[in-house]
N, CA, C and O atoms as a GROMACS GRO file, in nm:
protein
  588
    1MET      N    1  -6.572   4.376  -3.424
    1MET     CA    2  -6.468   4.323  -3.341
    1MET      C    3  -6.323   4.400  -3.280
    1MET      O    4  -6.225   4.443  -3.342
    2THR      N    5  -6.341   4.398  -3.196
    2THR     CA    6  -6.206   4.527  -3.178
    2THR      C    7  -6.091   4.430  -3.218
    2THR      O    8  -6.094   4.319  -3.163
    3ALA      N    9  -5.986   4.457  -3.310
    3ALA     CA   10  -5.884   4.421  -3.315
    3ALA      C   11  -5.792   4.432  -3.173
    3ALA      O   12  -5.794   4.536  -3.108
    4MET      N   13  -5.717   4.324  -3.133
    4MET     CA   14  -5.595   4.360  -3.031
    4MET      C   15  -5.449   4.409  -3.126
    4MET      O   16  -5.390   4.371  -3.228
    5LYS      N   17  -5.437   4.518  -3.022
    5LYS     CA   18  -5.274   4.583  -3.058
    5LYS      C   19  -5.189   4.551  -3.040
    5LYS      O   20  -5.185   4.464  -2.953
    6HIS      N   21  -5.100   4.577  -3.084
    6HIS     CA   22  -4.909   4.512  -3.055
    6HIS      C   23  -4.863   4.594  -3.093
    6HIS      O   24  -4.879   4.670  -3.188
    7ALA      N   25  -4.752   4.573  -2.957
    7ALA     CA   26  -4.620   4.706  -3.009
    7ALA      C   27  -4.509   4.692  -3.048
    7ALA      O   28  -4.406   4.756  -3.029
    8TYR      N   29  -4.557   4.509  -3.168
    8TYR     CA   30  -4.450   4.534  -3.291
    8TYR      C   31  -4.433   4.600  -3.379
    8TYR      O   32  -4.356   4.578  -3.472
    9SER      N   33  -4.523   4.717  -3.357
    9SER     CA   34  -4.543   4.797  -3.552
    9SER      C   35  -4.669   4.980  -3.449
    9SER      O   36  -4.769   4.972  -3.379
   10PRO      N   37  -4.574   5.130  -3.503
   10PRO     CA   38  -4.662   5.161  -3.517
   10PRO      C   39  -4.811   5.216  -3.480
   10PRO      O   40  -4.866   5.285  -3.394
   11ASP      N   41  -4.842   5.137  -3.608
   11ASP     CA   42  -4.924   5.112  -3.668
   11ASP      C   43  -5.048   5.017  -3.566
   11ASP      O   44  -5.163   5.005  -3.609
   12GLY      N   45  -5.006   4.959  -3.439
   12GLY     CA   46  -5.061   4.888  -3.394
   12GLY      C   47  -5.109   4.770  -3.465
   12GLY      O   48  -5.196   4.708  -3.405
   13SER      N   49  -5.073   4.725  -3.577
   13SER     CA   50  -5.095   4.602  -3.663
   13SER      C   51  -5.012   4.481  -3.582
   13SER      O   52  -4.994   4.374  -3.641
   14GLY      N   53  -4.990   4.488  -3.525
   14GLY     CA   54  -4.843   4.355  -3.492
   14GLY      C   55  -4.798   4.353  -3.613
   14GLY      O   56  -4.747   4.241  -3.610
   15GLY      N   57  -4.783   4.384  -3.695
   15GLY     CA   58  -4.662   4.356  -3.796
   15GLY      C   59  -4.615   4.226  -3.827
   15GLY      O   60  -4.648   4.178  -3.936
   16PHE      N   61  -4.516   4.135  -3.721
   16PHE     CA   62  -4.402   4.069  -3.691
   16PHE      C   63  -4.567   3.930  -3.608
   16PHE      O   64  -4.537   3.812  -3.623
   17VAL      N   65  -4.605   3.936  -3.589
   17VAL     CA   66  -4.716   3.873  -3.453
   17VAL      C   67  -4.806   3.855  -3.623
   17VAL      O   68  -4.796   3.754  -3.692
   18LYS      N   69  -4.847   3.917  -3.643
   18LYS     CA   70  -4.930   3.878  -3.752
   18LYS      C   71  -4.893   3.834  -3.851
   18LYS      O   72  -4.975   3.745  -3.876
   19LYS      N   73  -4.792   3.837  -3.959
   19LYS     CA   74  -4.740   3.825  -4.060
   19LYS      C   75  -4.745   3.636  -4.043
   19LYS      O   76  -4.803   3.548  -4.106
   20PHE      N   77  -4.632   3.637  -3.899
   20PHE     CA   78  -4.550   3.505  -3.881
   20PHE      C   79  -4.680   3.405  -3.843
   20PHE      O   80  -4.652   3.286  -3.858
   21SER      N   81  -4.806   3.428  -3.799
   21SER     CA   82  -4.862   3.375  -3.792
   21SER      C   83  -4.981   3.312  -3.851
   21SER      O   84  -5.079   3.259  -3.797
   22ASP      N   85  -4.942   3.334  -4.005
   22ASP     CA   86  -5.048   3.321  -4.100
   22ASP      C   87  -4.942   3.236  -4.195
   22ASP      O   88  -4.856   3.282  -4.270
   23PRO      N   89  -4.976   3.088  -4.167
   23PRO     CA   90  -4.930   3.011  -4.289
   23PRO      C   91  -4.926   3.025  -4.434
   23PRO      O   92  -4.857   2.959  -4.511
   24GLN      N   93  -5.017   3.129  -4.464
   24GLN     CA   94  -4.953   3.158  -4.622
   24GLN      C   95  -4.853   3.231  -4.658
   24GLN      O   96  -4.778   3.222  -4.755
   25PHE      N   97  -4.858   3.318  -4.557
   25PHE     CA   98  -4.747   3.454  -4.509
   25PHE      C   99  -4.635   3.344  -4.545
   25PHE      O  100  -4.589   3.364  -4.657
   26LEU      N  101  -4.589   3.252  -4.490
   26LEU     CA  102  -4.440   3.122  -4.496
   26LEU      C  103  -4.447   3.060  -4.573
   26LEU      O  104  -4.337   3.005  -4.581
   27ASP      N  105  -4.521   3.017  -4.662
   27ASP     CA  106  -4.536   2.962  -4.857
   27ASP      C  107  -4.534   3.087  -4.883
   27ASP      O  108  -4.426   3.116  -4.934
   28ASN      N  109  -4.624   3.202  -4.868
   28ASN     CA  110  -4.574   3.315  -5.003
   28ASN      C  111  -4.350   3.312  -4.999
   28ASN      O  112  -4.254   3.292  -5.074
   29ALA      N  113  -4.375   3.341  -4.886
   29ALA     CA  114  -4.201   3.322  -4.852
   29ALA      C  115  -4.115   3.270  -4.897
   29ALA      O  116  -4.003   3.313  -4.925
   30VAL      N  117  -4.179   3.125  -4.915
   30VAL     CA  118  -4.100   3.010  -4.957
   30VAL      C  119  -4.087   3.032  -5.112
   30VAL      O  120  -3.990   3.032  -5.187
   31ALA      N  121  -4.217   3.051  -5.130
   31ALA     CA  122  -4.262   3.087  -5.291
   31ALA      C  123  -4.130   3.174  -5.335
   31ALA      O  124  -4.024   3.129  -5.380
   32ASP      N  125  -4.170   3.321  -5.308
   32ASP     CA  126  -4.083   3.418  -5.346
   32ASP      C  127  -3.907   3.382  -5.349
   32ASP      O  128  -3.824   3.407  -5.437
   33LEU      N  129  -3.896   3.332  -5.251
   33LEU     CA  130  -3.736   3.292  -5.224
   33LEU      C  131  -3.637   3.185  -5.325
   33LEU      O  132  -3.521   3.189  -5.368
   34MET      N  133  -3.769   3.075  -5.336
   34MET     CA  134  -3.770   3.049  -5.502
   34MET      C  135  -3.710   3.102  -5.619
   34MET      O  136  -3.596   3.106  -5.665
   35SER      N  137  -3.893   3.168  -5.673
   35SER     CA  138  -3.812   3.245  -5.781
   35SER      C  139  -3.753   3.315  -5.804
   35SER      O  140  -3.727   3.361  -5.915
   36ASN      N  141  -3.704   3.350  -5.672
   36ASN     CA  142  -3.560   3.493  -5.736
   36ASN      C  143  -3.465   3.445  -5.684
   36ASN      O  144  -3.396   3.522  -5.618
   37THR      N  145  -3.416   3.283  -5.692
   37THR     CA  146  -3.302   3.205  -5.630
   37THR      C  147  -3.225   3.218  -5.780
   37THR      O  148  -3.103   3.209  -5.763
   38PRO      N  149  -3.264   3.238  -5.928
   38PRO     CA  150  -3.119   3.214  -6.010
   38PRO      C  151  -3.123   3.411  -5.986
   38PRO      O  152  -3.007   3.444  -5.962
   39ARG      N  153  -3.173   3.481  -5.985
   39ARG     CA  154  -3.139   3.645  -5.958
   39ARG      C  155  -3.070   3.696  -5.827
   39ARG      O  156  -3.046   3.817  -5.824
   40LEU      N  157  -3.029   3.610  -5.703
   40LEU     CA  158  -2.986   3.653  -5.610
   40LEU      C  159  -2.850   3.566  -5.647
   40LEU      O  160  -2.741   3.623  -5.645
   41THR      N  161  -2.863   3.433  -5.678
   41THR     CA  162  -2.727   3.355  -5.726
   41THR      C  163  -2.661   3.440  -5.839
   41THR      O  164  -2.548   3.488  -5.823
   42LYS      N  165  -2.690   3.448  -5.886
   42LYS     CA  166  -2.611   3.587  -6.016
   42LYS      C  167  -2.586   3.738  -5.981
   42LYS      O  168  -2.544   3.812  -6.070
   43GLU      N  169  -2.611   3.790  -5.846
   43GLU     CA  170  -2.605   3.877  -5.830
   43GLU      C  171  -2.486   3.878  -5.710
   43GLU      O  172  -2.392   3.957  -5.704
   44ILE      N  173  -2.526   3.735  -5.585
   44ILE     CA  174  -2.386   3.722  -5.463
   44ILE      C  175  -2.257   3.633  -5.559
   44ILE      O  176  -2.170   3.575  -5.494
   45LEU      N  177  -2.255   3.628  -5.674
   45LEU     CA  178  -2.186   3.557  -5.749
   45LEU      C  179  -2.031   3.659  -5.840
   45LEU      O  180  -1.912   3.663  -5.874
   46GLU      N  181  -2.179   3.729  -5.831
   46GLU     CA  182  -2.066   3.920  -5.904
   46GLU      C  183  -2.021   3.989  -5.803
   46GLU      O  184  -1.919   4.056  -5.818
   47LYS      N  185  -2.088   3.987  -5.682
   47LYS     CA  186  -2.053   4.104  -5.632
   47LYS      C  187  -2.013   4.045  -5.499
   47LYS      O  188  -2.000   4.103  -5.391
   48HIS      N  189  -1.997   3.928  -5.526
   48HIS     CA  190  -1.883   3.875  -5.352
   48HIS      C  191  -1.774   3.759  -5.397
   48HIS      O  192  -1.718   3.682  -5.319
   49LYS      N  193  -1.759   3.763  -5.513
   49LYS     CA  194  -1.607   3.666  -5.591
   49LYS      C  195  -1.540   3.632  -5.453
   49LYS      O  196  -1.528   3.517  -5.409
   50LYS      N  197  -1.487   3.774  -5.378
   50LYS     CA  198  -1.365   3.767  -5.308
   50LYS      C  199  -1.419   3.666  -5.153
   50LYS      O  200  -1.354   3.597  -5.074
   51THR      N  201  -1.541   3.694  -5.161
   51THR     CA  202  -1.620   3.638  -5.055
   51THR      C  203  -1.564   3.500  -5.048
   51THR      O  204  -1.472   3.436  -4.996
   52LEU      N  205  -1.702   3.479  -5.153
   52LEU     CA  206  -1.708   3.319  -5.169
   52LEU      C  207  -1.547   3.218  -5.211
   52LEU      O  208  -1.534   3.099  -5.239
   53SER      N  209  -1.505   3.264  -5.207
   53SER     CA  210  -1.342   3.217  -5.244
   53SER      C  211  -1.287   3.223  -5.100
   53SER      O  212  -1.213   3.138  -5.050
   54ASP      N  213  -1.334   3.338  -5.038
   54ASP     CA  214  -1.215   3.308  -4.889
   54ASP      C  215  -1.230   3.139  -4.824
   54ASP      O  216  -1.154   3.047  -4.793
   55ALA      N  217  -1.428   3.175  -4.830
   55ALA     CA  218  -1.486   3.086  -4.762
   55ALA      C  219  -1.458   2.930  -4.823
   55ALA      O  220  -1.459   2.832  -4.748
   56TYR      N  221  -1.439   2.920  -4.941
   56TYR     CA  222  -1.421   2.820  -5.008
   56TYR      C  223  -1.290   2.771  -4.967
   56TYR      O  224  -1.278   2.654  -4.930
   57MET      N  225  -1.147   2.888  -4.970
   57MET     CA  226  -0.997   2.851  -4.912
   57MET      C  227  -1.043   2.831  -4.776
   57MET      O  228  -1.036   2.708  -4.779
   58LYS      N  229  -1.091   2.860  -4.642
   58LYS     CA  230  -1.071   2.894  -4.557
   58LYS      C  231  -1.168   2.788  -4.480
   58LYS      O  232  -1.152   2.765  -4.361
   59LYS      N  233  -1.299   2.706  -4.581
   59LYS     CA  234  -1.402   2.575  -4.469
   59LYS      C  235  -1.339   2.534  -4.428
   59LYS      O  236  -1.413   2.437  -4.432
   60ASN      N  237  -1.233   2.490  -4.365
   60ASN     CA  238  -1.178   2.343  -4.253
   60ASN      C  239  -1.154   2.390  -4.153
   60ASN      O  240  -1.146   2.336  -4.043
   61ARG      N  241  -1.135   2.543  -4.194
   61ARG     CA  242  -1.162   2.604  -4.050
   61ARG      C  243  -1.228   2.609  -3.902
   61ARG      O  244  -1.341   2.656  -3.919
   62PRO      N  245  -1.211   2.584  -3.780
   62PRO     CA  246  -1.318   2.549  -3.709
   62PRO      C  247  -1.393   2.773  -3.666
   62PRO      O  248  -1.461   2.799  -3.566
   63GLN      N  249  -1.360   2.858  -3.746
   63GLN     CA  250  -1.456   2.966  -3.676
   63GLN      C  251  -1.467   3.006  -3.856
   63GLN      O  252  -1.515   3.116  -3.882
   64THR      N  253  -1.440   2.952  -3.926
   64THR     CA  254  -1.531   2.978  -4.022
   64THR      C  255  -1.644   2.898  -4.094
   64THR      O  256  -1.651   2.785  -4.143
   65ARG      N  257  -1.758   3.035  -4.077
   65ARG     CA  258  -1.932   2.930  -4.044
   65ARG      C  259  -1.980   3.006  -4.184
   65ARG      O  260  -1.933   3.098  -4.251
   66LEU      N  261  -2.095   2.925  -4.195
   66LEU     CA  262  -2.196   3.003  -4.253
   66LEU      C  263  -2.331   3.052  -4.189
   66LEU      O  264  -2.408   2.981  -4.124
   67VAL      N  265  -2.344   3.164  -4.213
   67VAL     CA  266  -2.417   3.262  -4.100
   67VAL      C  267  -2.562   3.194  -4.162
   67VAL      O  268  -2.567   3.167  -4.282
   68VAL      N  269  -2.651   3.174  -4.095
   68VAL     CA  270  -2.780   3.224  -4.107
   68VAL      C  271  -2.846   3.318  -4.045
   68VAL      O  272  -2.882   3.296  -3.929
   69PHE      N  273  -2.881   3.459  -4.115
   69PHE     CA  274  -2.956   3.580  -3.998
   69PHE      C  275  -3.111   3.543  -4.010
   69PHE      O  276  -3.179   3.524  -4.110
   70MET      N  277  -3.138   3.541  -3.896
   70MET     CA  278  -3.271   3.484  -3.893
   70MET      C  279  -3.340   3.599  -3.863
   70MET      O  280  -3.283   3.701  -3.823
   71PRO      N  281  -3.535   3.584  -3.891
   71PRO     CA  282  -3.590   3.660  -3.838
   71PRO      C  283  -3.604   3.768  -3.757
   71PRO      O  284  -3.607   3.756  -3.634
   72THR      N  285  -3.617   3.919  -3.836
   72THR     CA  286  -3.644   4.032  -3.704
   72THR      C  287  -3.764   4.097  -3.678
   72THR      O  288  -3.858   4.082  -3.755
   73LEU      N  289  -3.776   4.183  -3.558
   73LEU     CA  290  -3.896   4.255  -3.600
   73LEU      C  291  -3.913   4.394  -3.690
   73LEU      O  292  -3.812   4.422  -3.754
   74GLU      N  293  -3.974   4.444  -3.698
   74GLU     CA  294  -3.980   4.513  -3.769
   74GLU      C  295  -3.962   4.648  -3.749
   74GLU      O  296  -3.917   4.721  -3.838
   75TYR      N  297  -4.005   4.704  -3.601
   75TYR     CA  298  -4.013   4.833  -3.545
   75TYR      C  299  -3.884   4.885  -3.415
   75TYR      O  300  -3.823   4.986  -3.380
   76ILE      N  301  -3.901   4.704  -3.370
   76ILE     CA  302  -3.805   4.718  -3.220
   76ILE      C  303  -3.658   4.718  -3.235
   76ILE      O  304  -3.651   4.600  -3.199
   77SER      N  305  -3.604   4.731  -3.245
   77SER     CA  306  -3.440   4.718  -3.276
   77SER      C  307  -3.391   4.592  -3.090
   77SER      O  308  -3.401   4.623  -2.971
   78VAL      N  309  -3.347   4.473  -3.150
   78VAL     CA  310  -3.276   4.382  -3.029
   78VAL      C  311  -3.101   4.355  -3.039
   78VAL      O  312  -3.026   4.371  -3.135
   79PRO      N  313  -3.072   4.310  -2.906
   79PRO     CA  314  -2.940   4.308  -2.956
   79PRO      C  315  -2.924   4.209  -3.018
   79PRO      O  316  -2.995   4.109  -3.012
   80GLN      N  317  -2.776   4.235  -3.124
   80GLN     CA  318  -2.741   4.064  -3.193
   80GLN      C  319  -2.702   4.016  -3.101
   80GLN      O  320  -2.636   4.080  -3.019
   81ILE      N  321  -2.746   3.823  -3.079
   81ILE     CA  322  -2.701   3.742  -3.068
   81ILE      C  323  -2.708   3.645  -3.127
   81ILE      O  324  -2.814   3.601  -3.172
   82SER      N  325  -2.541   3.565  -3.147
   82SER     CA  326  -2.514   3.468  -3.185
   82SER      C  327  -2.555   3.284  -3.185
   82SER      O  328  -2.547   3.232  -3.074
   83VAL      N  329  -2.576   3.238  -3.243
   83VAL     CA  330  -2.574   3.099  -3.161
   83VAL      C  331  -2.538   3.018  -3.259
   83VAL      O  332  -2.600   2.997  -3.363
   84ASN      N  333  -2.403   2.955  -3.212
   84ASN     CA  334  -2.340   2.831  -3.296
   84ASN      C  335  -2.386   2.705  -3.306
   84ASN      O  336  -2.369   2.637  -3.204
   85ILE      N  337  -2.442   2.649  -3.400
   85ILE     CA  338  -2.454   2.469  -3.335
   85ILE      C  339  -2.366   2.403  -3.378
   85ILE      O  340  -2.301   2.410  -3.482
   86PRO      N  341  -2.362   2.308  -3.260
   86PRO     CA  342  -2.296   2.245  -3.204
   86PRO      C  343  -2.302   2.055  -3.391
   86PRO      O  344  -2.407   2.002  -3.428
   87GLY      N  345  -2.215   2.033  -3.427
   87GLY     CA  346  -2.293   1.949  -3.560
   87GLY      C  347  -2.311   1.967  -3.642
   87GLY      O  348  -2.302   1.901  -3.745
   88LEU      N  349  -2.364   2.121  -3.607
   88LEU     CA  350  -2.500   2.105  -3.790
   88LEU      C  351  -2.400   2.142  -3.895
   88LEU      O  352  -2.294   2.197  -3.864
   89LYS      N  353  -2.428   2.117  -4.008
   89LYS     CA  354  -2.344   2.161  -4.138
   89LYS      C  355  -2.412   2.134  -4.228
   89LYS      O  356  -2.488   2.040  -4.252
   90ILE      N  357  -2.359   2.286  -4.320
   90ILE     CA  358  -2.409   2.317  -4.424
   90ILE      C  359  -2.318   2.287  -4.533
   90ILE      O  360  -2.243   2.380  -4.563
   91GLY      N  361  -2.303   2.147  -4.622
   91GLY     CA  362  -2.180   2.089  -4.634
   91GLY      C  363  -2.082   2.108  -4.637
   91GLY      O  364  -2.031   2.009  -4.688
   92SER      N  365  -1.978   2.208  -4.603
   92SER     CA  366  -1.885   2.147  -4.464
   92SER      C  367  -1.888   2.306  -4.406
   92SER      O  368  -1.807   2.345  -4.322
   93PHE      N  369  -1.969   2.372  -4.452
   93PHE     CA  370  -1.937   2.480  -4.372
   93PHE      C  371  -2.057   2.476  -4.269
   93PHE      O  372  -2.178   2.492  -4.282
   94ASN      N  373  -1.922   2.434  -4.091
   94ASN     CA  374  -2.091   2.491  -3.946
   94ASN      C  375  -2.137   2.654  -3.950
   94ASN      O  376  -2.099   2.764  -3.990
   95VAL      N  377  -2.251   2.584  -3.879
   95VAL     CA  378  -2.346   2.672  -3.924
   95VAL      C  379  -2.363   2.784  -3.765
   95VAL      O  380  -2.338   2.729  -3.658
   96THR      N  381  -2.389   2.881  -3.764
   96THR     CA  382  -2.442   3.050  -3.688
   96THR      C  383  -2.581   3.052  -3.701
   96THR      O  384  -2.657   3.057  -3.798
   97LEU      N  385  -2.590   3.048  -3.629
   97LEU     CA  386  -2.752   3.141  -3.644
   97LEU      C  387  -2.760   3.305  -3.543
   97LEU      O  388  -2.738   3.308  -3.422
   98ARG      N  389  -2.782   3.385  -3.597
   98ARG     CA  390  -2.755   3.512  -3.581
   98ARG      C  391  -2.900   3.615  -3.554
   98ARG      O  392  -2.967   3.674  -3.639
   99PHE      N  393  -2.919   3.610  -3.392
   99PHE     CA  394  -3.106   3.669  -3.402
   99PHE      C  395  -3.055   3.842  -3.372
   99PHE      O  396  -2.968   3.882  -3.295
  100GLY      N  397  -3.137   3.914  -3.456
  100GLY     CA  398  -3.135   4.084  -3.372
  100GLY      C  399  -3.032   4.136  -3.488
  100GLY      O  400  -2.965   4.106  -3.586
  101GLY      N  401  -3.079   4.255  -3.385
  101GLY     CA  402  -2.970   4.344  -3.440
  101GLY      C  403  -2.996   4.472  -3.514
  101GLY      O  404  -3.057   4.452  -3.620
  102SER      N  405  -2.969   4.598  -3.490
  102SER     CA  406  -3.038   4.727  -3.513
  102SER      C  407  -3.033   4.750  -3.681
  102SER      O  408  -3.099   4.841  -3.730
  103GLY      N  409  -2.974   4.685  -3.741
  103GLY     CA  410  -2.958   4.702  -3.874
  103GLY      C  411  -3.035   4.674  -3.936
  103GLY      O  412  -3.061   4.740  -4.037
  104GLN      N  413  -3.101   4.566  -3.901
  104GLN     CA  414  -3.192   4.530  -3.989
  104GLN      C  415  -3.320   4.428  -3.998
  104GLN      O  416  -3.335   4.314  -4.042
  105LEU      N  417  -3.427   4.548  -3.920
  105LEU     CA  418  -3.516   4.561  -3.897
  105LEU      C  419  -3.628   4.484  -4.033
  105LEU      O  420  -3.627   4.520  -4.151
  106GLY      N  421  -3.705   4.391  -3.983
  106GLY     CA  422  -3.764   4.355  -4.053
  106GLY      C  423  -3.721   4.269  -4.232
  106GLY      O  424  -3.745   4.271  -4.353
  107ARG      N  425  -3.641   4.200  -4.118
  107ARG     CA  426  -3.562   4.114  -4.168
  107ARG      C  427  -3.602   3.987  -4.201
  107ARG      O  428  -3.562   3.919  -4.105
  108LEU      N  429  -3.664   3.903  -4.290
  108LEU     CA  430  -3.691   3.739  -4.276
  108LEU      C  431  -3.647   3.660  -4.235
  108LEU      O  432  -3.677   3.576  -4.150
  109PHE      N  433  -3.481   3.707  -4.360
  109PHE     CA  434  -3.339   3.613  -4.397
  109PHE      C  435  -3.270   3.623  -4.480
  109PHE      O  436  -3.289   3.669  -4.593
  110GLY      N  437  -3.159   3.572  -4.421
  110GLY     CA  438  -3.054   3.615  -4.460
  110GLY      C  439  -2.960   3.492  -4.489
  110GLY      O  440  -2.996   3.380  -4.454
  111LEU      N  441  -2.846   3.510  -4.549
  111LEU     CA  442  -2.682   3.424  -4.542
  111LEU      C  443  -2.577   3.491  -4.568
  111LEU      O  444  -2.562   3.586  -4.644
  112GLY      N  445  -2.482   3.422  -4.480
  112GLY     CA  446  -2.334   3.516  -4.522
  112GLY      C  447  -2.242   3.393  -4.412
  112GLY      O  448  -2.274   3.289  -4.355
  113PHE      N  449  -2.097   3.486  -4.423
  113PHE     CA  450  -1.956   3.474  -4.392
  113PHE      C  451  -1.885   3.439  -4.243
  113PHE      O  452  -1.819   3.534  -4.203
  114GLN      N  453  -1.884   3.361  -4.182
  114GLN     CA  454  -1.783   3.415  -4.083
  114GLN      C  455  -1.644   3.381  -4.052
  114GLN      O  456  -1.637   3.286  -3.975
  115PHE      N  457  -1.507   3.440  -4.096
  115PHE     CA  458  -1.434   3.396  -4.091
  115PHE      C  459  -1.336   3.419  -3.935
  115PHE      O  460  -1.229   3.361  -3.918
  116SER      N  461  -1.401   3.517  -3.828
  116SER     CA  462  -1.342   3.498  -3.705
  116SER      C  463  -1.442   3.554  -3.623
  116SER      O  464  -1.546   3.607  -3.661
  117LYS      N  465  -1.404   3.541  -3.517
  117LYS     CA  466  -1.520   3.567  -3.411
  117LYS      C  467  -1.588   3.780  -3.427
  117LYS      O  468  -1.695   3.820  -3.382
  118GLU      N  469  -1.498   3.854  -3.490
  118GLU     CA  470  -1.561   3.941  -3.506
  118GLU      C  471  -1.566   4.012  -3.668
  118GLU      O  472  -1.605   4.123  -3.703
  119SER      N  473  -1.496   3.872  -3.767
  119SER     CA  474  -1.551   3.924  -3.913
  119SER      C  475  -1.685   3.855  -3.954
  119SER      O  476  -1.656   3.735  -3.960
  120TYR      N  477  -1.755   3.863  -3.970
  120TYR     CA  478  -1.851   3.794  -4.084
  120TYR      C  479  -1.903   3.919  -4.244
  120TYR      O  480  -1.897   4.040  -4.268
  121THR      N  481  -1.938   3.830  -4.295
  121THR     CA  482  -2.025   3.884  -4.421
  121THR      C  483  -2.147   3.864  -4.443
  121THR      O  484  -2.196   3.754  -4.416
  122GLN      N  485  -2.222   3.963  -4.497
  122GLN     CA  486  -2.355   3.895  -4.530
  122GLN      C  487  -2.355   3.900  -4.659
  122GLN      O  488  -2.314   3.993  -4.729
  123LEU      N  489  -2.410   3.782  -4.701
  123LEU     CA  490  -2.413   3.798  -4.851
  123LEU      C  491  -2.561   3.818  -4.927
  123LEU      O  492  -2.555   3.853  -5.046
  124PHE      N  493  -2.715   3.797  -4.856
  124PHE     CA  494  -2.785   3.910  -4.901
  124PHE      C  495  -2.863   3.888  -4.803
  124PHE      O  496  -2.831   3.815  -4.710
  125HIS      N  497  -2.996   3.958  -4.812
  125HIS     CA  498  -3.111   3.953  -4.727
  125HIS      C  499  -3.233   3.971  -4.762
  125HIS      O  500  -3.265   4.083  -4.803
  126MET      N  501  -3.326   3.870  -4.754
  126MET     CA  502  -3.476   3.900  -4.766
  126MET      C  503  -3.550   3.994  -4.691
  126MET      O  504  -3.544   3.977  -4.569
  127ASP      N  505  -3.622   4.093  -4.734
  127ASP     CA  506  -3.764   4.140  -4.621
  127ASP      C  507  -3.818   4.180  -4.617
  127ASP      O  508  -3.817   4.280  -4.690
  128TYR      N  509  -3.947   4.152  -4.518
  128TYR     CA  510  -4.060   4.173  -4.544
  128TYR      C  511  -4.164   4.296  -4.487
  128TYR      O  512  -4.286   4.289  -4.477
  129HIS      N  513  -4.056   4.436  -4.446
  129HIS     CA  514  -4.095   4.605  -4.378
  129HIS      C  515  -4.097   4.617  -4.484
  129HIS      O  516  -4.032   4.544  -4.559
  130LYS      N  517  -4.180   4.723  -4.526
  130LYS     CA  518  -4.208   4.798  -4.680
  130LYS      C  519  -4.105   4.922  -4.740
  130LYS      O  520  -4.093   5.039  -4.703
  131TYR      N  521  -4.027   4.832  -4.868
  131TYR     CA  522  -4.014   4.839  -4.916
  131TYR      C  523  -3.899   5.001  -4.892
  131TYR      O  524  -3.951   5.112  -4.878
  132HIS      N  525  -3.761   4.981  -4.892
  132HIS     CA  526  -3.736   5.141  -4.930
  132HIS      C  527  -3.642   5.203  -5.069
  132HIS      O  528  -3.577   5.305  -5.090
  133GLY      N  529  -3.674   5.085  -5.144
  133GLY     CA  530  -3.530   5.147  -5.222
  133GLY      C  531  -3.464   5.072  -5.291
  133GLY      O  532  -3.463   5.063  -5.413
  134ASN      N  533  -3.370   4.981  -5.165
  134ASN     CA  534  -3.250   4.899  -5.204
  134ASN      C  535  -3.308   4.776  -5.289
  134ASN      O  536  -3.421   4.728  -5.289
  135GLY      N  537  -3.194   4.742  -5.360
  135GLY     CA  538  -3.247   4.646  -5.411
  135GLY      C  539  -3.395   4.578  -5.497
  135GLY      O  540  -3.426   4.634  -5.602
  136TRP      N  541  -3.448   4.504  -5.466
  136TRP     CA  542  -3.574   4.454  -5.609
  136TRP      C  543  -3.656   4.385  -5.502
  136TRP      O  544  -3.625   4.294  -5.425
  137LYS      N  545  -3.780   4.459  -5.517
  137LYS     CA  546  -3.976   4.416  -5.465
  137LYS      C  547  -3.917   4.289  -5.609
  137LYS      O  548  -3.859   4.280  -5.718
  138SER      N  549  -3.992   4.207  -5.491
  138SER     CA  550  -4.070   4.084  -5.566
  138SER      C  551  -4.161   4.084  -5.447
  138SER      O  552  -4.125   4.082  -5.329
  139GLY      N  553  -4.348   4.089  -5.516
  139GLY     CA  554  -4.454   4.052  -5.418
  139GLY      C  555  -4.469   4.068  -5.263
  139GLY      O  556  -4.583   4.023  -5.279
  140ASP      N  557  -4.464   4.082  -5.179
  140ASP     CA  558  -4.471   4.130  -5.046
  140ASP      C  559  -4.325   4.122  -4.938
  140ASP      O  560  -4.308   4.120  -4.816
  141PHE      N  561  -4.235   4.118  -5.060
  141PHE     CA  562  -4.095   4.041  -5.032
  141PHE      C  563  -3.993   4.192  -5.079
  141PHE      O  564  -4.050   4.293  -5.120
  142HIS      N  565  -3.871   4.188  -5.067
  142HIS     CA  566  -3.768   4.284  -5.122
  142HIS      C  567  -3.646   4.184  -5.104
  142HIS      O  568  -3.620   4.103  -5.016
  143TYR      N  569  -3.595   4.213  -5.195
  143TYR     CA  570  -3.400   4.141  -5.167
  143TYR      C  571  -3.293   4.236  -5.154
  143TYR      O  572  -3.332   4.352  -5.161
  144GLN      N  573  -3.182   4.221  -5.138
  144GLN     CA  574  -3.057   4.292  -5.126
  144GLN      C  575  -2.931   4.244  -5.141
  144GLN      O  576  -2.959   4.152  -5.064
  145VAL      N  577  -2.827   4.223  -5.168
  145VAL     CA  578  -2.724   4.199  -5.198
  145VAL      C  579  -2.586   4.248  -5.142
  145VAL      O  580  -2.480   4.301  -5.178
  146SER      N  581  -2.633   4.210  -5.062
  146SER     CA  582  -2.475   4.319  -5.005
  146SER      C  583  -2.350   4.347  -5.115
  146SER      O  584  -2.315   4.322  -5.230
  147HIS      N  585  -2.310   4.415  -4.994
  147HIS     CA  586  -2.179   4.495  -5.143
  147HIS      C  587  -2.002   4.432  -5.016
  147HIS      O  588  -1.887   4.454  -5.055
   0.00000   0.00000   0.00000
């Protein structure tokens, strides 16, 4: 049987489509994220004291939003699109979903804050592409807490 080639990865393996259509991949991702939550929390608290303080102080302003960075393809850069979700809150924060972006290829998930239309800070991201040496590797994934 010949495997269908996809344009989503240089070797034709269809990295994004293949991974995201495998239920085990998502199960493993959730389990891995949960096992890394203590380390992520510690590093975020150490590196983002000011960001977290600003977010708390500005939490009731409509432009202060929790940003959820959505999955991106491994090898194709797409334009960045932000979608504000009316009525959706996590804690006291309005939520924005951010898709795409050329700098975060192979991202599975990330969190950050937006303080104005032009200003946001990414706290961390979880990637599924090949490990590049920044952050730490855990199973099939790796994590990086932004500076």
